[in-house]
C-alpha positions as CSV (number, residue, x, y, z in Angstrom):
1,M,11.0,0.5,-1.4
2,A,14.4,-1.0,-2.1
3,A,16.3,0.2,-5.2
4,I,17.5,-3.3,-6.0
5,D,15.6,-6.5,-5.9
6,C,17.4,-9.8,-6.3
7,R,15.3,-12.9,-6.5
8,N,16.1,-16.5,-7.6
9,F,13.7,-18.9,-9.4
10,D,15.2,-21.8,-7.4
11,Q,13.4,-20.3,-4.4
12,P,10.1,-19.1,-5.9
13,D,7.2,-17.6,-4.1
14,E,4.9,-20.2,-5.6
15,T,5.2,-23.4,-7.7
16,R,2.4,-24.8,-9.8
17,P,2.8,-28.3,-11.2
18,F,1.4,-29.3,-14.6
19,V,-1.0,-32.2,-14.9
20,G,0.8,-35.6,-15.1
21,G,4.1,-34.3,-13.7
22,M,4.9,-32.8,-17.1
23,G,6.7,-29.8,-15.7
24,R,6.0,-26.8,-13.5
25,L,5.7,-23.1,-13.2
26,D,7.8,-21.2,-10.7
27,L,6.6,-17.7,-9.9
28,V,8.4,-14.8,-8.3
29,D,6.2,-12.0,-7.1
30,T,8.0,-8.7,-7.9
31,G,5.5,-6.4,-6.2
32,D,4.7,-5.1,-9.7
33,G,3.4,-8.5,-10.9
34,A,4.5,-12.1,-11.2
35,V,7.4,-13.2,-13.3
36,G,7.5,-16.9,-14.2
37,R,9.9,-19.6,-15.2
38,A,8.2,-22.6,-16.7
39,V,9.8,-26.0,-17.3
40,F,7.8,-28.0,-19.9
41,E,8.9,-31.6,-20.1
42,P,9.2,-33.5,-23.4
43,G,5.7,-34.6,-24.4
44,W,4.1,-31.6,-22.7
45,K,1.1,-30.2,-24.5
46,W,-1.1,-27.3,-23.3
47,S,-4.3,-29.1,-24.3
48,E,-3.4,-32.1,-22.2
49,H,-1.3,-30.7,-19.3
50,V,-2.8,-27.3,-18.5
51,Q,-6.2,-27.2,-20.2
52,P,-7.7,-29.4,-17.4
53,L,-6.6,-26.8,-14.9
54,A,-7.6,-23.7,-17.0
55,G,-11.0,-25.1,-18.1
56,T,-10.9,-23.1,-21.4
57,D,-10.8,-24.4,-25.0
58,S,-7.4,-22.8,-25.6
59,C,-4.8,-20.9,-23.6
60,R,-6.2,-17.4,-22.7
61,A,-2.8,-16.1,-21.4
62,D,-1.1,-13.2,-23.1
63,H,2.6,-14.2,-23.1
64,T,5.7,-12.0,-23.4
65,G,8.7,-14.1,-22.8
66,Y,12.1,-15.6,-23.6
67,V,13.1,-19.2,-24.4
68,V,16.0,-20.3,-22.3
69,S,16.3,-23.8,-23.7
70,G,14.4,-26.4,-25.7
71,R,11.8,-25.8,-28.4
72,M,8.1,-25.1,-28.4
73,K,5.5,-24.9,-31.2
74,V,2.6,-22.5,-30.8
75,V,-0.6,-22.7,-32.9
76,M,-3.1,-19.9,-32.7
77,D,-6.8,-20.7,-32.8
78,D,-6.9,-19.3,-36.4
79,G,-4.1,-21.6,-37.5
80,E,-1.2,-19.2,-37.5
81,S,1.9,-20.9,-36.0
82,A,5.5,-20.4,-34.9
83,E,8.2,-22.5,-33.4
84,F,10.4,-20.9,-30.7
85,G,13.9,-22.0,-29.5
86,P,16.8,-20.9,-27.3
87,G,17.4,-17.2,-27.4
88,D,14.0,-16.3,-28.9
89,Y,11.8,-13.5,-27.7
90,M,8.2,-14.6,-27.9
91,R,5.0,-12.7,-27.9
92,V,1.9,-14.9,-28.0
93,H,-1.6,-13.4,-27.7
94,P,-4.5,-15.3,-26.1
95,G,-6.2,-18.1,-28.0
96,H,-3.5,-20.8,-28.7
97,N,-2.3,-24.3,-28.0
98,A,1.4,-25.2,-27.6
99,W,3.6,-28.2,-27.2
100,V,7.2,-29.2,-26.6
101,V,9.1,-30.1,-29.8
102,G,11.9,-32.8,-29.4
103,D,13.2,-34.6,-26.4
104,E,14.6,-31.7,-24.4
105,P,12.6,-29.8,-21.7
106,C,11.6,-26.3,-22.9
107,V,12.4,-23.6,-20.3
108,T,10.8,-20.2,-20.7
109,L,10.7,-16.9,-18.8
110,D,7.4,-14.9,-19.0
111,W,6.7,-11.4,-17.8
112,T,3.0,-11.1,-18.6
113,G,1.3,-14.4,-19.0
114,F,1.9,-16.5,-16.0
115,S,0.1,-14.8,-13.1
116,D,-3.0,-17.0,-13.5
117,Y,-1.4,-19.7,-15.7
118,A,-1.9,-23.3,-14.6
119,K,-4.1,-22.1,-11.8
120,P,-7.1,-24.3,-11.2
121,S,-10.3,-22.5,-12.5
122,G,-12.8,-21.2,-10.0
């Protein structure tokens, strides 16, 4: 096994588009799991642009990530909410909806929640 692994999200192992052309998820397989970069376009909302792929009432992914640019609002099923922006670390447990805030794409990196994200259900 190599001691150094250099990968680039501009040449991902897999790209998953969101419904309606509202962004995409680029995945890099590290051998230890997937790391993802998502681009959420202005107007993107999980319940409209990923839920049809996931087939669940709310997002079931457990996210650990970093916001590169743009802003995103996350609302948990129990009503707890937070807004994330550039430079923010984010940890979001399963059971939430989310949407882009403003007119700039939101770009995030995620180490734990994107392996099955935006993957059509069985």
